PDB file with one MODEL, atoms N, CA, C and O in Angstrom:
MODEL        1
ATOM      1  N   MET A   1       0.789  -0.801   0.362  1.00  0.00           N
ATOM      2  CA  MET A   1      -0.183   0.095   0.067  1.00  0.00           C
ATOM      3  C   MET A   1       0.696   1.792   0.673  1.00  0.00           C
ATOM      4  O   MET A   1       1.308   2.285   1.621  1.00  0.00           O
ATOM      5  N   LYS A   2       0.211   2.062  -0.587  1.00  0.00           N
ATOM      6  CA  LYS A   2       1.384   3.270  -0.558  1.00  0.00           C
ATOM      7  C   LYS A   2       0.528   4.643  -0.740  1.00  0.00           C
ATOM      8  O   LYS A   2      -0.659   4.347  -0.881  1.00  0.00           O
ATOM      9  N   PHE A   3       0.666   5.545  -0.768  1.00  0.00           N
ATOM     10  CA  PHE A   3      -0.469   7.136  -0.948  1.00  0.00           C
ATOM     11  C   PHE A   3       0.338   7.855  -2.595  1.00  0.00           C
ATOM     12  O   PHE A   3       1.561   7.766  -2.706  1.00  0.00           O
ATOM     13  N   VAL A   4      -0.325   8.382  -3.501  1.00  0.00           N
ATOM     14  CA  VAL A   4      -0.558   9.189  -3.747  1.00  0.00           C
ATOM     15  C   VAL A   4      -0.942  10.425  -3.872  1.00  0.00           C
ATOM     16  O   VAL A   4      -2.012  10.826  -3.414  1.00  0.00           O
ATOM     17  N   ARG A   5      -0.455  10.854  -4.242  1.00  0.00           N
ATOM     18  CA  ARG A   5      -1.513  12.370  -4.888  1.00  0.00           C
ATOM     19  C   ARG A   5      -2.755  12.736  -5.631  1.00  0.00           C
ATOM     20  O   ARG A   5      -2.958  11.811  -6.417  1.00  0.00           O
ATOM     21  N   ILE A   6      -3.515  13.482  -5.734  1.00  0.00           N
ATOM     22  CA  ILE A   6      -4.627  12.970  -6.367  1.00  0.00           C
ATOM     23  C   ILE A   6      -5.017  14.953  -6.891  1.00  0.00           C
ATOM     24  O   ILE A   6      -5.905  15.459  -6.206  1.00  0.00           O
ATOM     25  N   PRO A   7      -4.455  15.774  -7.860  1.00  0.00           N
ATOM     26  CA  PRO A   7      -4.817  16.822  -8.587  1.00  0.00           C
ATOM     27  C   PRO A   7      -6.239  16.936  -8.067  1.00  0.00           C
ATOM     28  O   PRO A   7      -7.003  15.980  -7.932  1.00  0.00           O
ATOM     29  N   LEU A   8      -6.486  18.064  -7.821  1.00  0.00           N
ATOM     30  CA  LEU A   8      -7.933  18.709  -7.976  1.00  0.00           C
ATOM     31  C   LEU A   8      -7.710  20.156  -8.363  1.00  0.00           C
ATOM     32  O   LEU A   8      -6.671  20.800  -8.509  1.00  0.00           O
ATOM     33  N   ALA A   9      -9.171  20.527  -8.506  1.00  0.00           N
ATOM     34  CA  ALA A   9      -9.614  21.667  -9.340  1.00  0.00           C
ATOM     35  C   ALA A   9     -10.593  22.834  -8.576  1.00  0.00           C
ATOM     36  O   ALA A   9     -11.774  22.758  -8.914  1.00  0.00           O
ATOM     37  N   VAL A  10     -10.267  23.904  -7.592  1.00  0.00           N
ATOM     38  CA  VAL A  10     -10.800  24.227  -6.559  1.00  0.00           C
ATOM     39  C   VAL A  10     -11.426  25.443  -6.298  1.00  0.00           C
ATOM     40  O   VAL A  10     -11.043  26.025  -5.282  1.00  0.00           O
ATOM     41  N   GLY A  11     -12.286  25.963  -6.960  1.00  0.00           N
ATOM     42  CA  GLY A  11     -12.584  27.872  -6.142  1.00  0.00           C
ATOM     43  C   GLY A  11     -12.126  28.113  -4.781  1.00  0.00           C
ATOM     44  O   GLY A  11     -11.980  27.600  -3.672  1.00  0.00           O
ATOM     45  N   VAL A  12     -12.000  29.020  -5.370  1.00  0.00           N
ATOM     46  CA  VAL A  12     -12.061  29.604  -4.302  1.00  0.00           C
ATOM     47  C   VAL A  12     -12.487  31.240  -4.298  1.00  0.00           C
ATOM     48  O   VAL A  12     -12.624  31.854  -5.356  1.00  0.00           O
ATOM     49  N   ILE A  13     -12.640  31.744  -3.236  1.00  0.00           N
ATOM     50  CA  ILE A  13     -13.091  32.725  -2.959  1.00  0.00           C
ATOM     51  C   ILE A  13     -12.001  33.906  -2.186  1.00  0.00           C
ATOM     52  O   ILE A  13     -11.647  33.644  -1.037  1.00  0.00           O
ATOM     53  N   TYR A  14     -11.612  34.884  -2.684  1.00  0.00           N
ATOM     54  CA  TYR A  14     -10.518  36.236  -1.936  1.00  0.00           C
ATOM     55  C   TYR A  14     -11.211  37.389  -0.937  1.00  0.00           C
ATOM     56  O   TYR A  14     -11.733  38.245  -1.651  1.00  0.00           O
ATOM     57  N   SER A  15     -11.268  37.487  -0.469  1.00  0.00           N
ATOM     58  CA  SER A  15     -11.229  38.903  -0.076  1.00  0.00           C
ATOM     59  C   SER A  15      -9.976  39.837   0.084  1.00  0.00           C
ATOM     60  O   SER A  15      -8.782  39.579  -0.069  1.00  0.00           O
ATOM     61  N   SER A  16     -10.727  41.210   0.502  1.00  0.00           N
ATOM     62  CA  SER A  16     -10.029  41.947  -0.072  1.00  0.00           C
ATOM     63  C   SER A  16      -8.572  42.331   1.019  1.00  0.00           C
ATOM     64  O   SER A  16      -7.690  43.108   0.653  1.00  0.00           O
ATOM     65  N   ASP A  17      -8.564  41.910   1.821  1.00  0.00           N
ATOM     66  CA  ASP A  17      -7.169  41.124   3.253  1.00  0.00           C
ATOM     67  C   ASP A  17      -5.995  40.105   2.478  1.00  0.00           C
ATOM     68  O   ASP A  17      -4.903  39.785   2.948  1.00  0.00           O
ATOM     69  N   GLY A  18      -6.574  39.706   1.149  1.00  0.00           N
ATOM     70  CA  GLY A  18      -5.647  38.715   0.520  1.00  0.00           C
ATOM     71  C   GLY A  18      -5.949  37.064   1.512  1.00  0.00           C
ATOM     72  O   GLY A  18      -5.334  35.999   1.464  1.00  0.00           O
ATOM     73  N   ASN A  19      -6.604  37.298   1.966  1.00  0.00           N
ATOM     74  CA  ASN A  19      -7.534  35.990   2.758  1.00  0.00           C
ATOM     75  C   ASN A  19      -7.723  35.211   1.777  1.00  0.00           C
ATOM     76  O   ASN A  19      -7.732  35.571   0.599  1.00  0.00           O
ATOM     77  N   PHE A  20      -7.930  33.809   2.280  1.00  0.00           N
ATOM     78  CA  PHE A  20      -8.560  32.905   0.776  1.00  0.00           C
ATOM     79  C   PHE A  20      -9.247  31.383   1.318  1.00  0.00           C
ATOM     80  O   PHE A  20      -8.660  30.461   1.885  1.00  0.00           O
ATOM     81  N   LYS A  21     -10.725  31.486   0.919  1.00  0.00           N
ATOM     82  CA  LYS A  21     -11.237  30.157   1.123  1.00  0.00           C
ATOM     83  C   LYS A  21     -11.804  29.025   0.026  1.00  0.00           C
ATOM     84  O   LYS A  21     -12.499  29.191  -0.977  1.00  0.00           O
ATOM     85  N   PRO A  22     -11.521  28.419   0.317  1.00  0.00           N
ATOM     86  CA  PRO A  22     -12.061  27.152  -0.546  1.00  0.00           C
ATOM     87  C   PRO A  22     -13.691  26.359  -0.717  1.00  0.00           C
ATOM     88  O   PRO A  22     -14.243  25.521  -0.003  1.00  0.00           O
ATOM     89  N   LYS A  23     -14.023  26.874  -1.669  1.00  0.00           N
ATOM     90  CA  LYS A  23     -15.930  26.895  -1.541  1.00  0.00           C
ATOM     91  C   LYS A  23     -16.479  25.600  -2.523  1.00  0.00           C
ATOM     92  O   LYS A  23     -17.503  24.992  -2.212  1.00  0.00           O
ATOM     93  N   THR A  24     -15.744  25.272  -3.648  1.00  0.00           N
ATOM     94  CA  THR A  24     -15.795  23.878  -4.203  1.00  0.00           C
ATOM     95  C   THR A  24     -14.506  22.738  -4.385  1.00  0.00           C
ATOM     96  O   THR A  24     -13.346  22.831  -3.984  1.00  0.00           O
ATOM     97  N   ILE A  25     -14.862  22.151  -4.790  1.00  0.00           N
ATOM     98  CA  ILE A  25     -14.281  20.916  -5.578  1.00  0.00           C
ATOM     99  C   ILE A  25     -14.413  19.968  -6.249  1.00  0.00           C
ATOM    100  O   ILE A  25     -15.194  19.055  -5.981  1.00  0.00           O
ATOM    101  N   SER A  26     -13.471  20.026  -7.513  1.00  0.00           N
ATOM    102  CA  SER A  26     -13.930  19.434  -9.270  1.00  0.00           C
ATOM    103  C   SER A  26     -12.840  18.153  -8.960  1.00  0.00           C
ATOM    104  O   SER A  26     -11.802  18.234  -8.304  1.00  0.00           O
ATOM    105  N   VAL A  27     -13.407  16.936  -9.643  1.00  0.00           N
ATOM    106  CA  VAL A  27     -12.399  15.681  -8.970  1.00  0.00           C
ATOM    107  C   VAL A  27     -13.205  14.935 -10.196  1.00  0.00           C
ATOM    108  O   VAL A  27     -14.345  14.528  -9.972  1.00  0.00           O
ATOM    109  N   ASN A  28     -12.634  14.765 -11.438  1.00  0.00           N
ATOM    110  CA  ASN A  28     -12.696  13.968 -12.605  1.00  0.00           C
ATOM    111  C   ASN A  28     -14.209  14.242 -12.530  1.00  0.00           C
ATOM    112  O   ASN A  28     -15.198  13.576 -12.222  1.00  0.00           O
ATOM    113  N   GLY A  29     -13.948  15.648 -12.987  1.00  0.00           N
ATOM    114  CA  GLY A  29     -15.780  16.146 -14.133  1.00  0.00           C
ATOM    115  C   GLY A  29     -16.999  16.700 -12.460  1.00  0.00           C
ATOM    116  O   GLY A  29     -17.776  17.652 -12.524  1.00  0.00           O
ATOM    117  N   GLN A  30     -16.813  15.778 -11.135  1.00  0.00           N
ATOM    118  CA  GLN A  30     -18.131  15.911 -10.176  1.00  0.00           C
ATOM    119  C   GLN A  30     -17.805  17.289  -9.676  1.00  0.00           C
ATOM    120  O   GLN A  30     -16.604  17.336  -9.412  1.00  0.00           O
ATOM    121  N   ILE A  31     -18.729  19.017  -9.327  1.00  0.00           N
ATOM    122  CA  ILE A  31     -17.842  19.280  -8.291  1.00  0.00           C
ATOM    123  C   ILE A  31     -19.051  19.160  -7.265  1.00  0.00           C
ATOM    124  O   ILE A  31     -20.260  18.965  -7.392  1.00  0.00           O
ATOM    125  N   PHE A  32     -18.025  19.401  -5.987  1.00  0.00           N
ATOM    126  CA  PHE A  32     -19.164  19.095  -4.824  1.00  0.00           C
ATOM    127  C   PHE A  32     -19.111  20.443  -4.408  1.00  0.00           C
ATOM    128  O   PHE A  32     -18.523  21.294  -5.076  1.00  0.00           O
ATOM    129  N   SER A  33     -19.617  20.660  -3.477  1.00  0.00           N
ATOM    130  CA  SER A  33     -19.540  22.164  -2.441  1.00  0.00           C
ATOM    131  C   SER A  33     -18.680  21.670  -1.300  1.00  0.00           C
ATOM    132  O   SER A  33     -18.350  20.505  -1.075  1.00  0.00           O
ATOM    133  N   ILE A  34     -18.323  22.952  -0.500  1.00  0.00           N
ATOM    134  CA  ILE A  34     -18.163  22.902   0.020  1.00  0.00           C
ATOM    135  C   ILE A  34     -18.221  23.647   1.020  1.00  0.00           C
ATOM    136  O   ILE A  34     -17.622  24.711   1.174  1.00  0.00           O
ATOM    137  N   ASP A  35     -19.552  22.685   2.359  1.00  0.00           N
ATOM    138  CA  ASP A  35     -20.383  22.981   3.442  1.00  0.00           C
ATOM    139  C   ASP A  35     -19.184  24.079   4.449  1.00  0.00           C
ATOM    140  O   ASP A  35     -19.625  25.132   4.909  1.00  0.00           O
ATOM    141  N   ARG A  36     -17.746  23.688   4.686  1.00  0.00           N
ATOM    142  CA  ARG A  36     -17.766  24.303   5.515  1.00  0.00           C
ATOM    143  C   ARG A  36     -16.516  24.825   5.788  1.00  0.00           C
ATOM    144  O   ARG A  36     -16.939  25.190   6.885  1.00  0.00           O
ATOM    145  N   VAL A  37     -15.165  25.262   5.807  1.00  0.00           N
ATOM    146  CA  VAL A  37     -14.113  25.516   6.127  1.00  0.00           C
ATOM    147  C   VAL A  37     -13.473  24.881   7.923  1.00  0.00           C
ATOM    148  O   VAL A  37     -13.343  25.770   8.764  1.00  0.00           O
ATOM    149  N   LEU A  38     -13.170  23.590   8.306  1.00  0.00           N
ATOM    150  CA  LEU A  38     -13.374  23.199   9.706  1.00  0.00           C
ATOM    151  C   LEU A  38     -11.922  23.792  10.252  1.00  0.00           C
ATOM    152  O   LEU A  38     -12.025  24.438  11.295  1.00  0.00           O
ATOM    153  N   TYR A  39     -10.675  23.677   9.739  1.00  0.00           N
ATOM    154  CA  TYR A  39      -9.232  23.645   9.922  1.00  0.00           C
ATOM    155  C   TYR A  39      -8.763  24.459   9.062  1.00  0.00           C
ATOM    156  O   TYR A  39      -9.509  25.103   8.324  1.00  0.00           O
ATOM    157  N   LYS A  40      -7.585  24.544   9.029  1.00  0.00           N
ATOM    158  CA  LYS A  40      -6.793  25.731   8.268  1.00  0.00           C
ATOM    159  C   LYS A  40      -5.067  25.686   9.011  1.00  0.00           C
ATOM    160  O   LYS A  40      -4.806  26.382   9.992  1.00  0.00           O
ATOM    161  N   LYS A  41      -4.099  24.835   8.406  1.00  0.00           N
ATOM    162  CA  LYS A  41      -2.748  24.823   8.866  1.00  0.00           C
ATOM    163  C   LYS A  41      -1.811  24.673   8.511  1.00  0.00           C
ATOM    164  O   LYS A  41      -1.765  23.460   8.308  1.00  0.00           O
ATOM    165  N   ASN A  42      -0.787  25.138   8.221  1.00  0.00           N
ATOM    166  CA  ASN A  42       0.703  24.905   7.235  1.00  0.00           C
ATOM    167  C   ASN A  42       1.149  23.014   8.163  1.00  0.00           C
ATOM    168  O   ASN A  42       1.483  22.580   9.266  1.00  0.00           O
ATOM    169  N   TYR A  43       0.907  22.628   7.076  1.00  0.00           N
ATOM    170  CA  TYR A  43       1.305  21.512   7.454  1.00  0.00           C
ATOM    171  C   TYR A  43       1.337  20.234   5.823  1.00  0.00           C
ATOM    172  O   TYR A  43       0.549  20.046   4.896  1.00  0.00           O
ATOM    173  N   CYS A  44       2.651  19.648   6.201  1.00  0.00           N
ATOM    174  CA  CYS A  44       2.860  18.592   4.834  1.00  0.00           C
ATOM    175  C   CYS A  44       3.123  17.429   5.158  1.00  0.00           C
ATOM    176  O   CYS A  44       4.128  17.014   5.735  1.00  0.00           O
ATOM    177  N   PRO A  45       1.851  16.637   4.647  1.00  0.00           N
ATOM    178  CA  PRO A  45       1.307  15.465   4.581  1.00  0.00           C
ATOM    179  C   PRO A  45       2.877  14.787   4.226  1.00  0.00           C
ATOM    180  O   PRO A  45       3.714  15.331   3.506  1.00  0.00           O
ATOM    181  N   LYS A  46       3.039  13.444   4.934  1.00  0.00           N
ATOM    182  CA  LYS A  46       4.593  12.856   5.291  1.00  0.00           C
ATOM    183  C   LYS A  46       4.648  11.403   4.165  1.00  0.00           C
ATOM    184  O   LYS A  46       5.648  10.823   3.744  1.00  0.00           O
ATOM    185  N   SER A  47       3.851  11.243   4.017  1.00  0.00           N
ATOM    186  CA  SER A  47       3.348  10.403   2.453  1.00  0.00           C
ATOM    187  C   SER A  47       3.049  10.673   0.931  1.00  0.00           C
ATOM    188  O   SER A  47       2.612   9.939   0.046  1.00  0.00           O
ATOM    189  N   VAL A  48       3.352  11.687   0.944  1.00  0.00           N
ATOM    190  CA  VAL A  48       3.568  12.158  -0.363  1.00  0.00           C
ATOM    191  C   VAL A  48       4.630  13.245  -0.490  1.00  0.00           C
ATOM    192  O   VAL A  48       5.368  13.412   0.481  1.00  0.00           O
ATOM    193  N   PRO A  49       4.884  14.417  -2.162  1.00  0.00           N
ATOM    194  CA  PRO A  49       5.632  14.640  -1.736  1.00  0.00           C
ATOM    195  C   PRO A  49       5.022  16.371  -2.203  1.00  0.00           C
ATOM    196  O   PRO A  49       4.335  16.589  -3.201  1.00  0.00           O
ATOM    197  N   ALA A  50       5.597  17.700  -0.958  1.00  0.00           N
ATOM    198  CA  ALA A  50       4.515  18.892  -1.238  1.00  0.00           C
ATOM    199  C   ALA A  50       5.914  19.666  -0.755  1.00  0.00           C
ATOM    200  O   ALA A  50       7.025  19.331  -0.342  1.00  0.00           O
ATOM    201  N   ILE A  51       5.082  21.097  -1.100  1.00  0.00           N
ATOM    202  CA  ILE A  51       6.589  22.153  -1.102  1.00  0.00           C
ATOM    203  C   ILE A  51       5.606  23.173  -0.091  1.00  0.00           C
ATOM    204  O   ILE A  51       4.817  24.011  -0.527  1.00  0.00           O
ATOM    205  N   ALA A  52       5.860  22.882   1.344  1.00  0.00           N
ATOM    206  CA  ALA A  52       5.230  24.476   2.303  1.00  0.00           C
ATOM    207  C   ALA A  52       4.133  23.771   2.462  1.00  0.00           C
ATOM    208  O   ALA A  52       3.868  23.807   3.664  1.00  0.00           O
ATOM    209  N   PRO A  53       3.023  22.885   1.652  1.00  0.00           N
ATOM    210  CA  PRO A  53       1.319  23.328   1.893  1.00  0.00           C
ATOM    211  C   PRO A  53       0.494  23.463   2.698  1.00  0.00           C
ATOM    212  O   PRO A  53       0.814  23.099   3.829  1.00  0.00           O
ATOM    213  N   ILE A  54      -0.710  23.948   2.533  1.00  0.00           N
ATOM    214  CA  ILE A  54      -1.526  24.759   3.823  1.00  0.00           C
ATOM    215  C   ILE A  54      -2.607  23.458   3.732  1.00  0.00           C
ATOM    216  O   ILE A  54      -2.761  22.831   2.684  1.00  0.00           O
ATOM    217  N   GLU A  55      -3.330  23.148   4.981  1.00  0.00           N
ATOM    218  CA  GLU A  55      -3.910  21.636   5.107  1.00  0.00           C
ATOM    219  C   GLU A  55      -5.556  22.426   4.923  1.00  0.00           C
ATOM    220  O   GLU A  55      -5.442  23.629   5.158  1.00  0.00           O
ATOM    221  N   PHE A  56      -6.453  22.180   4.702  1.00  0.00           N
ATOM    222  CA  PHE A  56      -7.825  22.678   5.211  1.00  0.00           C
ATOM    223  C   PHE A  56      -7.877  21.723   4.721  1.00  0.00           C
ATOM    224  O   PHE A  56      -7.385  21.110   3.773  1.00  0.00           O
ATOM    225  N   THR A  57      -9.067  21.544   6.056  1.00  0.00           N
ATOM    226  CA  THR A  57      -9.917  20.837   6.683  1.00  0.00           C
ATOM    227  C   THR A  57     -11.234  21.398   6.190  1.00  0.00           C
ATOM    228  O   THR A  57     -11.579  22.577   6.125  1.00  0.00           O
ATOM    229  N   VAL A  58     -12.004  20.121   5.803  1.00  0.00           N
ATOM    230  CA  VAL A  58     -13.654  20.874   5.579  1.00  0.00           C
ATOM    231  C   VAL A  58     -14.659  19.943   4.794  1.00  0.00           C
ATOM    232  O   VAL A  58     -14.419  19.042   3.990  1.00  0.00           O
ATOM    233  N   MET A  59     -15.654  20.352   5.191  1.00  0.00           N
ATOM    234  CA  MET A  59     -16.910  19.293   5.455  1.00  0.00           C
ATOM    235  C   MET A  59     -17.424  19.166   3.884  1.00  0.00           C
ATOM    236  O   MET A  59     -17.098  20.208   3.316  1.00  0.00           O
ATOM    237  N   VAL A  60     -18.103  18.274   2.979  1.00  0.00           N
ATOM    238  CA  VAL A  60     -17.695  18.438   2.127  1.00  0.00           C
ATOM    239  C   VAL A  60     -19.503  16.770   2.277  1.00  0.00           C
ATOM    240  O   VAL A  60     -19.562  15.618   2.706  1.00  0.00           O
ATOM    241  N   GLU A  61     -20.219  17.468   1.810  1.00  0.00           N
ATOM    242  CA  GLU A  61     -21.469  16.742   1.634  1.00  0.00           C
ATOM    243  C   GLU A  61     -21.337  15.562   2.814  1.00  0.00           C
ATOM    244  O   GLU A  61     -21.104  14.354   2.775  1.00  0.00           O
ATOM    245  N   GLY A  62     -21.686  16.816   4.209  1.00  0.00           N
ATOM    246  CA  GLY A  62     -21.370  15.612   5.435  1.00  0.00           C
ATOM    247  C   GLY A  62     -20.514  14.883   5.972  1.00  0.00           C
ATOM    248  O   GLY A  62     -20.714  14.408   7.091  1.00  0.00           O
ATOM    249  N   GLU A  63     -19.575  14.690   5.391  1.00  0.00           N
ATOM    250  CA  GLU A  63     -18.089  13.908   5.043  1.00  0.00           C
ATOM    251  C   GLU A  63     -16.518  15.252   5.276  1.00  0.00           C
ATOM    252  O   GLU A  63     -16.260  16.196   4.529  1.00  0.00           O
ATOM    253  N   ILE A  64     -15.688  14.782   6.681  1.00  0.00           N
ATOM    254  CA  ILE A  64     -14.442  15.306   6.803  1.00  0.00           C
ATOM    255  C   ILE A  64     -14.004  15.179   5.763  1.00  0.00           C
ATOM    256  O   ILE A  64     -14.399  14.207   5.118  1.00  0.00           O
ATOM    257  N   LYS A  65     -13.146  15.968   5.237  1.00  0.00           N
ATOM    258  CA  LYS A  65     -12.574  15.513   3.887  1.00  0.00           C
ATOM    259  C   LYS A  65     -10.728  16.444   4.280  1.00  0.00           C
ATOM    260  O   LYS A  65     -10.843  17.292   5.165  1.00  0.00           O
ATOM    261  N   ARG A  66      -9.465  16.319   3.782  1.00  0.00           N
ATOM    262  CA  ARG A  66      -8.224  17.052   3.450  1.00  0.00           C
ATOM    263  C   ARG A  66      -7.993  16.957   2.185  1.00  0.00           C
ATOM    264  O   ARG A  66      -7.852  16.055   1.359  1.00  0.00           O
ATOM    265  N   ILE A  67      -7.978  19.084   2.239  1.00  0.00           N
ATOM    266  CA  ILE A  67      -7.301  19.254   0.949  1.00  0.00           C
ATOM    267  C   ILE A  67      -6.093  20.151   1.572  1.00  0.00           C
ATOM    268  O   ILE A  67      -5.683  20.341   2.717  1.00  0.00           O
ATOM    269  N   TYR A  68      -5.703  20.630   0.234  1.00  0.00           N
ATOM    270  CA  TYR A  68      -3.341  20.611   0.066  1.00  0.00           C
ATOM    271  C   TYR A  68      -3.816  21.621  -0.948  1.00  0.00           C
ATOM    272  O   TYR A  68      -4.542  21.440  -1.925  1.00  0.00           O
ATOM    273  N   PHE A  69      -3.022  23.162  -0.325  1.00  0.00           N
ATOM    274  CA  PHE A  69      -2.533  24.288  -1.005  1.00  0.00           C
ATOM    275  C   PHE A  69      -1.367  24.307  -0.967  1.00  0.00           C
ATOM    276  O   PHE A  69      -0.916  24.457   0.169  1.00  0.00           O
ATOM    277  N   GLU A  70      -0.140  24.147  -2.325  1.00  0.00           N
ATOM    278  CA  GLU A  70       1.050  24.593  -2.357  1.00  0.00           C
ATOM    279  C   GLU A  70       1.032  25.769  -2.959  1.00  0.00           C
ATOM    280  O   GLU A  70       1.069  25.931  -4.178  1.00  0.00           O
ATOM    281  N   GLN A  71       0.946  27.087  -1.680  1.00  0.00           N
ATOM    282  CA  GLN A  71       1.435  28.565  -2.077  1.00  0.00           C
ATOM    283  C   GLN A  71       2.490  28.321  -3.738  1.00  0.00           C
ATOM    284  O   GLN A  71       2.383  28.925  -4.805  1.00  0.00           O
ATOM    285  N   ASP A  72       3.302  27.373  -3.394  1.00  0.00           N
ATOM    286  CA  ASP A  72       5.166  28.084  -3.961  1.00  0.00           C
ATOM    287  C   ASP A  72       4.590  27.514  -6.024  1.00  0.00           C
ATOM    288  O   ASP A  72       5.321  27.794  -6.974  1.00  0.00           O
ATOM    289  N   THR A  73       3.642  26.983  -6.143  1.00  0.00           N
ATOM    290  CA  THR A  73       3.567  26.171  -7.358  1.00  0.00           C
ATOM    291  C   THR A  73       1.610  26.056  -7.982  1.00  0.00           C
ATOM    292  O   THR A  73       1.087  25.467  -8.928  1.00  0.00           O
ATOM    293  N   GLY A  74       1.003  27.035  -6.761  1.00  0.00           N
ATOM    294  CA  GLY A  74      -0.478  27.442  -7.048  1.00  0.00           C
ATOM    295  C   GLY A  74      -1.559  25.845  -7.293  1.00  0.00           C
ATOM    296  O   GLY A  74      -2.615  26.001  -7.907  1.00  0.00           O
ATOM    297  N   LYS A  75      -1.172  24.324  -6.748  1.00  0.00           N
ATOM    298  CA  LYS A  75      -1.542  23.650  -6.876  1.00  0.00           C
ATOM    299  C   LYS A  75      -2.037  22.549  -5.995  1.00  0.00           C
ATOM    300  O   LYS A  75      -1.294  21.675  -5.548  1.00  0.00           O
ATOM    301  N   TRP A  76      -3.565  22.638  -5.719  1.00  0.00           N
ATOM    302  CA  TRP A  76      -4.305  21.642  -5.300  1.00  0.00           C
ATOM    303  C   TRP A  76      -4.295  20.137  -4.791  1.00  0.00           C
ATOM    304  O   TRP A  76      -4.500  19.169  -5.524  1.00  0.00           O
ATOM    305  N   PHE A  77      -4.041  20.080  -3.501  1.00  0.00           N
ATOM    306  CA  PHE A  77      -4.423  18.194  -4.030  1.00  0.00           C
ATOM    307  C   PHE A  77      -4.653  18.248  -2.802  1.00  0.00           C
ATOM    308  O   PHE A  77      -4.415  19.145  -1.993  1.00  0.00           O
ATOM    309  N   SER A  78      -5.557  16.355  -2.567  1.00  0.00           N
ATOM    310  CA  SER A  78      -5.538  15.242  -2.098  1.00  0.00           C
ATOM    311  C   SER A  78      -4.997  14.513  -1.820  1.00  0.00           C
ATOM    312  O   SER A  78      -3.947  14.871  -2.354  1.00  0.00           O
ATOM    313  N   VAL A  79      -4.641  13.121  -1.085  1.00  0.00           N
ATOM    314  CA  VAL A  79      -3.986  12.207  -0.364  1.00  0.00           C
ATOM    315  C   VAL A  79      -4.912  11.842  -0.268  1.00  0.00           C
ATOM    316  O   VAL A  79      -5.928  12.258   0.290  1.00  0.00           O
ATOM    317  N   LYS A  80      -4.363   9.881  -1.532  1.00  0.00           N
ATOM    318  CA  LYS A  80      -5.062   8.766  -0.997  1.00  0.00           C
ATOM    319  C   LYS A  80      -4.786   7.928  -1.246  1.00  0.00           C
ATOM    320  O   LYS A  80      -4.548   7.728  -2.437  1.00  0.00           O
ATOM    321  N   LYS A  81      -4.612   6.710  -0.134  1.00  0.00           N
ATOM    322  CA  LYS A  81      -3.739   5.619   0.010  1.00  0.00           C
ATOM    323  C   LYS A  81      -4.940   4.809  -1.272  1.00  0.00           C
ATOM    324  O   LYS A  81      -6.130   4.874  -1.579  1.00  0.00           O
ATOM    325  N   VAL A  82      -3.910   4.207  -1.617  1.00  0.00           N
ATOM    326  CA  VAL A  82      -3.644   3.211  -2.561  1.00  0.00           C
ATOM    327  C   VAL A  82      -3.016   1.541  -2.881  1.00  0.00           C
ATOM    328  O   VAL A  82      -2.014   0.989  -2.425  1.00  0.00           O
ATOM    329  N   LEU A  83      -4.045   1.050  -3.835  1.00  0.00           N
ATOM    330  CA  LEU A  83      -3.452  -0.283  -3.861  1.00  0.00           C
ATOM    331  C   LEU A  83      -2.697  -0.426  -4.997  1.00  0.00           C
ATOM    332  O   LEU A  83      -3.206   0.323  -5.831  1.00  0.00           O
ATOM    333  N   LYS A  84      -1.534  -1.123  -5.581  1.00  0.00           N
ATOM    334  CA  LYS A  84      -1.242  -1.492  -6.896  1.00  0.00           C
ATOM    335  C   LYS A  84      -2.198  -1.860  -7.571  1.00  0.00           C
ATOM    336  O   LYS A  84      -1.399  -2.469  -8.283  1.00  0.00           O
ATOM    337  N   SER A  85      -3.002  -2.042  -7.963  1.00  0.00           N
ATOM    338  CA  SER A  85      -3.894  -2.407  -8.420  1.00  0.00           C
ATOM    339  C   SER A  85      -5.407  -1.228  -8.975  1.00  0.00           C
ATOM    340  O   SER A  85      -6.274  -1.281  -9.847  1.00  0.00           O
ATOM    341  N   ASN A  86      -5.038  -0.304  -7.922  1.00  0.00           N
ATOM    342  CA  ASN A  86      -5.720   0.874  -8.466  1.00  0.00           C
ATOM    343  C   ASN A  86      -5.078   2.429  -8.482  1.00  0.00           C
ATOM    344  O   ASN A  86      -5.585   3.550  -8.439  1.00  0.00           O
ATOM    345  N   GLU A  87      -3.904   1.993  -8.553  1.00  0.00           N
ATOM    346  CA  GLU A  87      -3.117   3.287  -8.704  1.00  0.00           C
ATOM    347  C   GLU A  87      -3.756   4.808  -9.681  1.00  0.00           C
ATOM    348  O   GLU A  87      -4.527   4.621 -10.622  1.00  0.00           O
ATOM    349  N   GLY A  88      -3.363   6.054  -9.337  1.00  0.00           N
ATOM    350  CA  GLY A  88      -4.463   6.654  -9.607  1.00  0.00           C
ATOM    351  C   GLY A  88      -5.572   6.466 -10.040  1.00  0.00           C
ATOM    352  O   GLY A  88      -5.752   6.515 -11.257  1.00  0.00           O
ATOM    353  N   GLN A  89      -6.455   6.241  -9.301  1.00  0.00           N
ATOM    354  CA  GLN A  89      -8.096   7.018  -9.700  1.00  0.00           C
ATOM    355  C   GLN A  89      -8.406   7.122  -8.418  1.00  0.00           C
ATOM    356  O   GLN A  89      -8.150   6.500  -7.387  1.00  0.00           O
ATOM    357  N   SER A  90      -9.079   8.146  -8.753  1.00  0.00           N
ATOM    358  CA  SER A  90      -9.677   9.243  -7.280  1.00  0.00           C
ATOM    359  C   SER A  90     -10.888   8.441  -6.571  1.00  0.00           C
ATOM    360  O   SER A  90     -11.955   7.893  -6.847  1.00  0.00           O
ATOM    361  N   ASN A  91     -10.212   8.667  -5.705  1.00  0.00           N
ATOM    362  CA  ASN A  91     -11.086   8.121  -4.506  1.00  0.00           C
ATOM    363  C   ASN A  91     -11.879   9.259  -3.710  1.00  0.00           C
ATOM    364  O   ASN A  91     -12.664   8.847  -2.856  1.00  0.00           O
ATOM    365  N   PHE A  92     -11.792  10.365  -3.853  1.00  0.00           N
ATOM    366  CA  PHE A  92     -11.992  11.435  -3.416  1.00  0.00           C
ATOM    367  C   PHE A  92     -13.383  11.319  -2.429  1.00  0.00           C
ATOM    368  O   PHE A  92     -13.579  11.748  -1.292  1.00  0.00           O
ATOM    369  N   THR A  93     -14.352  10.474  -3.453  1.00  0.00           N
ATOM    370  CA  THR A  93     -16.132  10.948  -2.647  1.00  0.00           C
ATOM    371  C   THR A  93     -16.004   9.454  -1.901  1.00  0.00           C
ATOM    372  O   THR A  93     -17.073   9.330  -1.303  1.00  0.00           O
ATOM    373  N   GLN A  94     -15.478   8.687  -1.746  1.00  0.00           N
ATOM    374  CA  GLN A  94     -15.651   7.758  -1.096  1.00  0.00           C
ATOM    375  C   GLN A  94     -14.953   7.738   0.644  1.00  0.00           C
ATOM    376  O   GLN A  94     -15.122   6.756   1.366  1.00  0.00           O
TER     377      GLN A  94
ENDMDL
END
């Protein structure tokens, strides 16, 4: 078993003071609304390579999810545990 990064397209709201908040997540053509942001912290998951990301713990359709934003690259991602047989398939909704 290993972990992989799942790239995400995230709709973000920016405020006039430069803060931002994720509002939607798009994975494999499906769009999910973020009900609310529960936590935001600087945290780098140990299981995948990343460049100083911000971790957002969010509520999506009643489930808690963790998504990450790398400010240096401008990329959003999630982390998924995979077996060799299904590597690279998105499992964001499970």
